[in-house]
C-alpha positions as CSV (number, residue, x, y, z in Angstrom):
1,M,11.3,19.5,-19.9
2,N,15.2,19.6,-19.8
3,K,16.0,16.3,-19.6
4,L,20.2,17.1,-17.8
5,L,18.3,19.2,-15.0
6,L,19.2,17.6,-11.6
7,L,16.8,18.3,-9.3
8,T,16.5,17.3,-5.7
9,T,14.7,14.3,-4.2
10,A,12.3,15.2,-1.4
11,I,9.9,13.5,1.4
12,V,6.5,15.1,0.6
13,A,3.9,15.4,3.3
14,L,0.2,14.8,2.2
15,G,-0.6,18.1,0.0
16,A,2.7,19.1,-0.1
17,M,4.3,19.6,-3.3
18,P,5.1,16.7,-5.3
19,A,8.7,14.9,-4.9
20,T,11.4,15.4,-7.5
21,V,14.2,13.9,-8.6
22,T,16.8,13.1,-10.7
23,L,16.1,12.1,-14.6
24,A,17.3,9.2,-16.6
25,Q,16.9,8.7,-20.3
26,D,15.7,5.3,-19.8
27,K,11.6,5.3,-20.7
28,A,10.5,1.8,-19.5
29,I,9.9,1.5,-15.9
30,V,9.1,-1.8,-14.2
31,I,6.7,-1.6,-10.9
32,G,6.4,-4.0,-8.1
33,T,3.3,-4.9,-6.9
34,D,2.3,-7.3,-4.2
35,V,-1.5,-9.0,-5.7
36,D,-2.1,-9.7,-9.4
37,A,-5.1,-7.8,-10.7
38,G,-8.2,-9.7,-10.8
39,T,-9.7,-7.8,-13.9
40,L,-8.8,-4.9,-16.1
41,D,-12.6,-4.0,-15.9
42,P,-12.8,-0.6,-14.1
43,R,-16.3,-1.4,-13.1
44,L,-15.7,-4.5,-11.6
45,T,-12.5,-3.8,-9.8
46,R,-11.9,-4.9,-6.4
47,D,-8.2,-4.6,-5.6
48,T,-5.3,-2.0,-5.7
49,T,-3.2,-3.5,-8.3
50,A,-6.5,-3.8,-10.6
51,Y,-7.4,-0.2,-9.9
52,R,-4.2,1.5,-10.5
53,T,-3.8,-0.5,-13.9
54,A,-7.2,0.3,-15.0
55,D,-6.3,3.8,-14.4
56,L,-3.8,3.6,-16.9
57,I,-5.8,1.8,-19.4
58,Y,-8.8,3.8,-19.1
59,A,-10.2,7.4,-18.7
60,G,-12.6,9.1,-16.5
61,L,-15.0,12.0,-16.7
62,V,-12.8,13.5,-14.1
63,H,-9.2,12.9,-12.6
64,L,-8.4,13.2,-8.9
65,T,-5.4,14.8,-7.9
66,A,-3.2,14.1,-5.1
67,K,-4.8,17.1,-3.0
68,L,-8.0,14.8,-4.2
69,E,-9.7,17.8,-5.6
70,A,-11.5,16.7,-8.9
71,V,-9.9,17.8,-12.0
72,P,-10.9,17.5,-16.1
73,D,-9.9,14.1,-18.0
74,L,-12.3,13.1,-20.8
75,A,-14.6,16.1,-19.9
76,E,-13.7,19.2,-20.1
77,S,-16.1,21.2,-18.4
78,W,-19.4,20.3,-15.8
79,E,-22.1,22.2,-14.6
80,S,-24.6,22.0,-11.8
81,P,-27.6,23.7,-12.4
82,D,-29.1,22.6,-9.5
83,P,-28.4,20.4,-6.9
84,Q,-29.9,17.1,-8.8
85,T,-28.6,17.5,-12.0
86,Y,-24.8,17.3,-13.6
87,I,-24.1,18.0,-16.9
88,F,-20.5,17.0,-19.0
89,K,-19.2,18.2,-21.6
90,L,-16.8,15.9,-23.3
91,R,-13.6,16.9,-25.1
92,S,-14.2,17.0,-29.1
93,G,-12.1,14.5,-30.9
94,L,-11.8,12.0,-28.5
95,T,-11.1,8.1,-28.8
96,F,-10.6,4.7,-27.6
97,S,-7.2,3.0,-28.2
98,D,-8.6,0.9,-31.3
99,G,-9.5,4.3,-33.3
100,S,-13.0,4.0,-32.4
101,P,-14.6,7.0,-31.2
102,L,-15.8,7.8,-27.8
103,T,-18.8,9.9,-26.9
104,A,-21.9,10.2,-24.7
105,D,-23.2,6.9,-25.6
106,D,-19.9,5.4,-23.9
107,V,-20.4,7.2,-20.3
108,V,-23.9,6.6,-20.5
109,F,-23.0,2.6,-21.4
110,T,-20.4,2.7,-18.5
111,Y,-22.4,4.4,-15.6
112,E,-25.6,2.1,-16.3
113,S,-24.2,-1.3,-15.8
114,V,-22.5,-0.3,-12.7
115,I,-25.5,1.4,-10.9
116,N,-27.4,-2.1,-13.0
117,P,-27.1,-4.8,-9.3
118,D,-28.0,-7.5,-11.8
119,F,-23.8,-6.1,-13.1
120,N,-22.6,-6.7,-9.2
121,A,-19.9,-4.3,-9.4
122,P,-18.1,-3.8,-6.2
123,D,-18.8,-0.2,-5.7
124,R,-22.1,0.3,-6.9
125,A,-23.5,1.7,-3.9
126,L,-21.5,4.7,-4.5
127,Y,-23.3,5.8,-7.7
128,S,-26.7,4.2,-6.2
129,P,-28.0,7.9,-6.1
130,I,-27.7,8.4,-10.1
131,S,-31.0,7.5,-11.1
132,K,-30.6,8.4,-14.4
133,I,-28.0,9.1,-16.8
134,E,-28.4,10.6,-20.6
135,A,-26.9,11.0,-24.3
136,V,-27.8,14.8,-24.5
137,D,-25.7,14.5,-27.5
138,P,-22.0,13.0,-28.9
139,Q,-20.6,15.3,-26.1
140,T,-22.8,16.4,-24.1
141,V,-23.8,13.5,-20.5
142,K,-26.4,14.1,-18.1
143,F,-26.6,12.9,-14.7
144,T,-30.1,13.2,-12.7
145,L,-29.8,12.1,-8.8
146,S,-32.5,10.8,-6.8
147,A,-31.0,13.1,-4.1
148,P,-28.2,15.7,-3.7
149,Y,-25.0,13.8,-3.5
150,A,-21.8,15.3,-2.0
151,P,-19.6,13.0,-3.1
152,L,-20.0,12.9,-6.6
153,L,-17.3,14.3,-8.2
154,S,-14.8,11.8,-6.5
155,Y,-16.0,9.0,-8.1
156,L,-16.4,10.2,-11.5
157,D,-12.7,9.0,-12.1
158,K,-14.2,5.5,-12.8
159,G,-12.2,4.4,-16.4
160,I,-15.0,4.7,-19.5
161,V,-15.6,1.5,-21.3
162,S,-16.0,0.9,-24.8
163,K,-19.7,0.0,-25.5
164,A,-18.9,-0.8,-29.0
165,A,-16.1,-3.1,-28.1
166,V,-18.2,-5.3,-25.1
167,E,-21.3,-5.2,-27.9
168,A,-19.0,-6.8,-30.5
169,G,-17.6,-9.5,-28.0
170,K,-14.5,-7.9,-26.3
171,D,-14.3,-8.8,-22.7
172,P,-12.7,-5.7,-21.0
173,A,-11.8,-7.8,-18.4
174,T,-8.9,-9.7,-20.3
175,D,-9.2,-7.6,-23.4
176,P,-9.8,-3.8,-22.6
177,V,-10.3,-1.2,-24.9
178,G,-9.8,2.3,-22.9
179,A,-8.9,5.8,-23.6
180,G,-6.1,6.2,-20.9
181,P,-2.8,6.9,-21.1
182,M,-1.3,3.2,-22.0
183,V,-2.5,0.3,-23.4
184,L,-2.4,-3.6,-22.6
185,T,0.5,-5.5,-24.6
186,A,0.2,-8.8,-22.5
187,W,-1.0,-10.1,-19.2
188,N,0.8,-13.1,-17.6
189,R,-1.1,-14.3,-15.0
190,G,0.5,-14.1,-11.7
191,S,3.9,-12.7,-13.2
192,D,3.4,-9.7,-14.7
193,I,0.9,-6.9,-16.8
194,V,3.0,-5.1,-19.6
195,L,1.6,-1.5,-21.2
196,K,2.6,0.8,-23.7
197,A,2.2,4.4,-24.4
198,N,-1.0,5.0,-26.0
199,P,-0.4,8.0,-28.4
200,S,-3.9,8.5,-28.9
201,Y,-4.7,9.8,-25.3
202,W,-6.3,13.3,-25.2
203,G,-3.4,14.6,-23.3
204,G,-0.5,13.2,-25.8
205,A,1.3,10.0,-24.9
206,P,3.3,9.8,-21.2
207,E,6.8,10.2,-21.4
208,V,7.2,6.6,-20.2
209,T,7.0,4.8,-23.1
210,D,7.0,1.2,-21.7
211,V,5.0,0.3,-18.0
212,T,5.6,-3.4,-16.6
213,V,3.8,-4.3,-13.7
214,K,5.4,-7.0,-11.7
215,I,3.9,-9.1,-9.2
216,I,5.9,-10.1,-6.3
217,G,3.9,-11.1,-3.2
218,D,6.3,-11.2,-0.4
219,N,6.8,-7.9,0.7
220,S,10.7,-8.5,1.4
221,A,11.4,-10.5,-1.7
222,R,10.0,-7.2,-3.6
223,A,12.4,-4.8,-1.4
224,Q,15.3,-7.1,-2.1
225,A,14.4,-7.1,-6.3
226,F,14.0,-3.6,-6.1
227,E,17.4,-3.0,-4.5
228,A,18.8,-5.7,-6.8
229,G,17.5,-3.4,-9.6
230,D,14.8,-6.2,-11.0
231,L,11.9,-3.3,-10.3
232,D,12.8,0.8,-10.6
233,V,9.3,1.4,-8.1
234,I,7.6,0.4,-5.0
235,Q,5.5,0.8,-2.9
236,S,3.2,0.4,0.0
237,P,2.2,-2.3,1.4
238,L,6.2,-2.6,2.8
239,S,7.8,-4.5,5.7
240,P,8.9,-1.9,8.6
241,N,12.5,-2.9,8.3
242,D,13.0,-2.5,4.6
243,I,11.0,0.9,4.6
244,E,14.1,1.7,7.5
245,R,16.8,0.4,5.0
246,L,15.7,2.2,1.6
247,K,15.0,5.1,3.6
248,A,18.9,5.1,4.3
249,D,19.7,3.8,0.8
250,T,21.1,7.1,-1.5
251,R,20.5,5.1,-4.6
252,F,16.9,5.6,-3.9
253,G,14.1,8.5,-4.0
254,N,11.1,7.7,-1.7
255,V,8.1,9.7,-0.3
256,I,6.4,9.0,2.9
257,T,3.3,10.2,4.2
258,A,-0.1,9.4,5.4
259,G,-2.1,7.4,3.4
260,L,-5.9,7.1,2.7
261,G,-6.4,3.9,3.9
262,V,-7.1,1.8,7.1
263,T,-6.2,-1.8,8.4
264,Y,-9.4,-3.3,10.5
265,I,-11.3,-5.9,11.7
266,N,-14.1,-7.3,10.1
267,Y,-16.7,-9.2,12.4
268,N,-19.4,-11.0,10.5
269,V,-22.0,-10.3,13.1
270,K,-24.2,-12.7,10.9
271,D,-22.4,-15.5,12.7
272,P,-24.0,-16.6,15.9
273,L,-21.2,-15.8,18.3
274,L,-20.7,-12.6,16.8
275,A,-24.0,-11.0,16.8
276,E,-23.9,-8.9,20.3
277,P,-21.9,-5.7,20.2
278,G,-21.0,-7.0,23.7
279,M,-19.4,-9.7,22.0
280,R,-17.4,-7.6,19.6
281,Q,-16.4,-5.1,22.1
282,A,-15.0,-8.0,24.7
283,F,-13.2,-9.3,21.3
284,S,-11.7,-5.6,20.5
285,M,-10.3,-5.3,23.6
286,L,-8.1,-8.1,22.9
287,I,-6.7,-6.5,19.7
288,D,-3.4,-5.2,20.9
289,Q,-3.1,-1.5,18.9
290,N,0.2,-0.1,20.4
291,S,2.1,-3.9,19.7
292,I,0.7,-4.4,16.0
293,V,1.4,-0.9,15.4
294,N,5.1,0.2,17.2
295,D,6.3,-3.1,17.5
296,I,5.1,-5.1,14.4
297,Y,4.5,-2.5,11.9
298,Q,7.1,-0.6,13.5
299,G,5.6,3.0,13.7
300,V,4.5,3.4,9.9
301,D,0.9,3.6,10.8
302,E,-0.6,5.3,13.3
303,I,-3.1,4.2,16.0
304,A,-6.8,4.5,15.0
305,S,-9.4,5.5,17.2
306,S,-12.7,5.5,14.8
307,I,-13.6,5.1,11.8
308,I,-12.5,8.4,10.3
309,L,-9.2,9.6,9.1
310,P,-7.4,12.2,11.4
311,S,-6.7,13.6,8.1
312,S,-10.3,14.2,7.4
313,W,-12.7,16.9,7.5
314,A,-15.4,14.8,9.1
315,Y,-12.8,13.2,12.1
316,S,-13.2,14.1,15.9
317,A,-10.8,13.4,18.5
318,D,-13.7,12.5,21.0
319,I,-15.0,9.1,19.3
320,K,-13.3,6.5,20.8
321,Q,-13.4,2.8,20.4
322,P,-12.5,0.1,22.8
323,T,-9.1,0.1,24.0
324,F,-6.8,-2.9,24.7
325,S,-7.5,-4.7,27.8
326,V,-7.2,-8.5,28.4
327,E,-8.9,-7.8,31.8
328,G,-11.6,-5.5,30.7
329,A,-12.3,-8.1,27.7
330,V,-12.6,-11.0,30.0
331,A,-14.7,-9.4,32.8
332,K,-16.9,-8.1,29.1
333,F,-16.8,-12.0,28.4
334,N,-18.1,-13.0,31.9
335,E,-21.0,-10.8,32.1
336,L,-22.0,-11.9,28.8
337,G,-22.3,-15.6,30.2
338,W,-19.1,-16.8,29.4
339,K,-17.1,-17.8,32.2
340,D,-14.4,-20.7,32.6
341,S,-16.7,-23.1,34.5
342,D,-14.9,-26.5,34.1
343,A,-11.2,-24.5,34.8
344,D,-9.9,-25.6,32.0
345,G,-8.7,-22.3,30.7
346,I,-11.1,-21.8,27.9
347,L,-14.4,-19.7,28.7
348,D,-17.6,-21.7,27.8
349,K,-21.1,-20.6,28.3
350,D,-24.2,-23.4,28.0
351,G,-21.6,-26.5,27.7
352,K,-20.2,-25.1,24.3
353,K,-16.3,-23.8,24.4
354,L,-15.5,-20.0,23.3
355,T,-13.9,-20.9,20.0
356,V,-13.3,-18.0,17.2
357,T,-11.2,-17.9,13.8
358,L,-9.2,-15.0,12.9
359,S,-7.9,-14.9,9.4
360,T,-5.9,-12.5,6.7
361,H,-4.3,-13.4,3.7
362,S,-0.9,-15.0,3.4
363,E,1.0,-12.2,0.9
364,D,1.2,-10.3,4.2
365,P,3.6,-10.8,6.8
366,N,2.6,-7.8,8.9
367,R,-0.7,-9.1,8.5
368,V,0.1,-12.6,9.0
369,Q,2.3,-11.2,12.5
370,S,-0.8,-9.0,13.6
371,V,-3.4,-12.0,13.9
372,E,-0.6,-14.4,15.5
373,L,-0.4,-11.8,18.0
374,T,-3.8,-11.9,18.6
375,Q,-4.5,-15.2,18.8
376,A,-2.2,-15.6,21.6
377,L,-3.9,-12.8,23.6
378,M,-7.3,-14.0,22.8
379,Q,-5.8,-17.8,24.1
380,S,-4.7,-15.9,26.9
381,A,-8.0,-14.8,28.0
382,G,-9.4,-17.8,27.8
383,V,-10.8,-17.5,24.0
384,D,-9.9,-21.2,21.8
385,A,-8.5,-18.8,18.8
386,Q,-7.8,-20.0,16.0
387,V,-6.0,-19.1,13.1
388,Q,-6.9,-19.4,9.3
389,I,-4.3,-18.3,6.2
390,T,-4.7,-18.8,2.7
391,D,-3.5,-16.6,-0.4
392,W,-5.3,-13.1,-1.0
393,P,-7.8,-14.7,-4.1
394,S,-9.1,-17.3,-1.6
395,F,-9.0,-15.6,1.2
396,S,-11.1,-12.0,-0.3
397,T,-12.9,-13.6,-3.2
398,N,-14.1,-17.3,-1.7
399,Y,-13.9,-16.4,1.6
400,V,-14.2,-12.9,3.3
401,Q,-16.6,-11.3,0.6
402,K,-19.4,-14.7,0.4
403,G,-19.5,-14.1,4.2
404,L,-17.8,-17.4,5.3
405,H,-15.1,-15.4,7.7
406,Q,-15.7,-14.5,11.1
407,I,-13.0,-12.2,12.3
408,A,-11.0,-11.1,9.5
409,L,-8.1,-9.0,9.1
410,L,-8.3,-6.7,6.6
411,G,-7.4,-3.0,4.4
412,W,-9.3,-0.5,2.5
413,L,-7.5,2.0,1.0
414,N,-8.9,5.1,-1.5
415,I,-10.7,6.6,1.1
416,V,-11.5,9.8,-0.5
417,D,-14.2,10.6,1.3
418,P,-15.9,9.8,4.3
419,D,-18.6,8.1,2.3
420,R,-16.1,5.7,0.6
421,L,-15.3,3.7,3.8
422,L,-18.7,4.2,5.4
423,F,-21.7,3.7,2.7
424,G,-21.2,0.7,0.4
425,Q,-19.8,-1.1,3.6
426,L,-21.6,-0.7,6.6
427,S,-25.2,0.6,5.5
428,T,-27.9,-2.2,5.7
429,G,-27.5,-4.5,2.2
430,G,-24.3,-2.4,0.9
431,S,-23.1,-3.8,-2.2
432,T,-19.5,-4.4,0.6
433,N,-21.3,-5.3,4.0
434,W,-19.7,-8.5,3.7
435,G,-20.6,-8.8,7.9
436,G,-23.8,-8.3,7.4
437,Y,-24.1,-5.5,9.4
438,S,-27.4,-3.3,9.8
439,N,-28.6,-0.5,12.0
440,P,-31.2,2.1,10.8
441,E,-29.8,5.1,12.4
442,V,-26.6,4.2,11.2
443,D,-28.1,3.9,7.6
444,K,-30.1,6.9,8.0
445,L,-27.2,8.7,9.0
446,L,-25.1,7.5,6.3
447,Q,-27.6,8.9,3.9
448,E,-27.4,12.2,6.0
449,G,-23.6,12.3,5.1
450,R,-23.6,11.8,1.7
451,S,-26.7,13.6,0.1
452,S,-26.2,17.1,2.3
453,L,-24.3,19.5,0.3
454,D,-23.1,21.1,3.5
455,Q,-20.1,20.2,5.1
456,A,-20.6,21.0,8.5
457,A,-23.9,19.0,8.6
458,R,-22.1,15.9,6.9
459,A,-20.0,15.9,9.5
460,T,-22.0,16.1,11.8
461,A,-23.6,12.9,10.2
462,Y,-20.5,11.0,9.8
463,Q,-19.2,11.9,13.7
464,K,-22.9,10.7,14.6
465,A,-22.4,7.4,12.6
466,A,-18.8,6.5,13.7
467,T,-19.7,7.4,17.4
468,I,-22.4,4.6,17.0
469,L,-20.1,2.8,15.1
470,A,-17.4,2.8,17.9
471,S,-19.8,1.1,20.3
472,D,-21.6,-1.6,17.5
473,L,-17.8,-2.3,16.4
474,P,-19.2,-4.2,12.8
475,Y,-15.5,-2.8,11.9
476,F,-12.4,-1.9,14.7
477,I,-10.0,0.0,13.1
478,I,-6.5,-1.4,13.9
479,S,-4.5,1.6,12.6
480,D,-4.5,4.6,9.9
481,Q,-2.4,3.7,7.3
482,G,0.7,5.2,6.1
483,Y,2.2,5.4,2.4
484,Q,5.8,4.6,1.5
485,L,6.8,4.8,-2.3
486,F,10.8,4.4,-3.3
487,Y,12.3,4.5,-6.9
488,K,15.1,4.3,-8.6
489,Q,17.6,7.4,-9.4
490,P,17.9,8.4,-11.9
491,F,14.1,8.2,-12.6
492,P,13.0,8.6,-16.3
493,V,10.6,11.6,-15.2
494,E,9.8,13.4,-12.1
495,V,7.3,11.6,-9.9
496,Q,4.1,12.6,-8.4
497,A,3.3,11.0,-5.9
498,T,-0.5,10.5,-4.5
499,P,-1.6,8.7,-1.1
500,R,-3.4,7.2,-3.4
501,G,-0.8,4.8,-4.9
502,N,-2.0,5.5,-8.5
503,F,0.5,5.2,-11.4
504,R,0.0,8.1,-13.5
505,G,2.5,10.2,-11.6
506,L,5.0,7.7,-12.1
507,I,4.8,7.7,-16.4
508,G,5.1,11.9,-17.0
509,M,1.1,13.1,-16.1
510,D,0.0,14.9,-14.0
511,E,-1.5,13.8,-10.2
């Protein structure tokens, strides 16, 4: 690549050509992010920082491009002789960053642990159709499925872990040995994660030699650090006023596009107050999507109408969740027996006040404002609404994931297939079904959606499930997220952004 070549900055849309930038000579970059990684074990990642950092340290059988196409990574090729069999051929001479060989045994070890219920991988449901993984020979891996599984290739970018390193006592969570384009050199908890180029990566060392992922929890503080030159890259989540200011600053390049995420309400249906769909419908009518999306988020996201992203091949505009109506919510509560019997402004039933707790995490001020707005609207409708705001680790790991919440404001990212947002989260007993939702008809439809190899049939199944979910409302989808990336000019490599927010396109690797 000619490092003196002047390239133009572009704002790209989903599926458009990658943004290009003026190139610089400095080959070290600092990426600002909102939360620290919980782990660097790719089998156990739960947060975006962990997922994106692990994607640099490790490599998967495949890599997903910005257009969500599976292309070869550690596997140079694959075939599917029948709908329930996939055979992957690994590249010859693969090694981990410590120089040890990477073979089919490591692939088997990685995926057998992921599908083992005792290992408790958070995304185990994505791999549950895998009934057997075999090392045919050191370079050949065979996956046998219990049923045809359409999304499989989209999920095989999971980083391969060194079996020998784990068996020797190394913990991939803190001392990772991967085969990706970067290696870990330091991890200062709550501060930064430091990486350097891996010369043994099969595709060659990336152009960027050093990456520091710096944790700055507050969105505006992160934007200010970027403007001051302390960071070279920042991306969603960002505060709307910061987005507008940075877009107008000619010092920076940007990528503004539709994202692959949603902001949503997670109802804990195991809570007696929220067990009845009618109650969830009433509460949902007190969520002012327009004010949240267009005032708090200032239009950087889009108002959602159902659980399927508008960019998805499964989307149908005919599926509609309840819409904002204080009067409609009060009428629904009244219909369910909640009335202001003692004229104190709070609805009650059988001598019990209608009290509920709304929760989210402190790192995102837009979510905090959204919860506070919803609290005020609920109070205006006669609900004694309380708010609980905690830091991300406490909120996610110690609260929501243990099913201790009532109404939680959250987000899902990396929705590369409808199955990714639906099966593990909303099928009975799903590994990320934190709200305890269970509906046999939805279970059946979600199974049909993942097991059919006909996209039209898959779309029909997901639309039927989404129609039920728009009434049952274990989730209320507030918005379909936009994605924003800002980077310094000049930048050391050509930026290739992906709406998943992964880092490979920032280090000179193809996305």
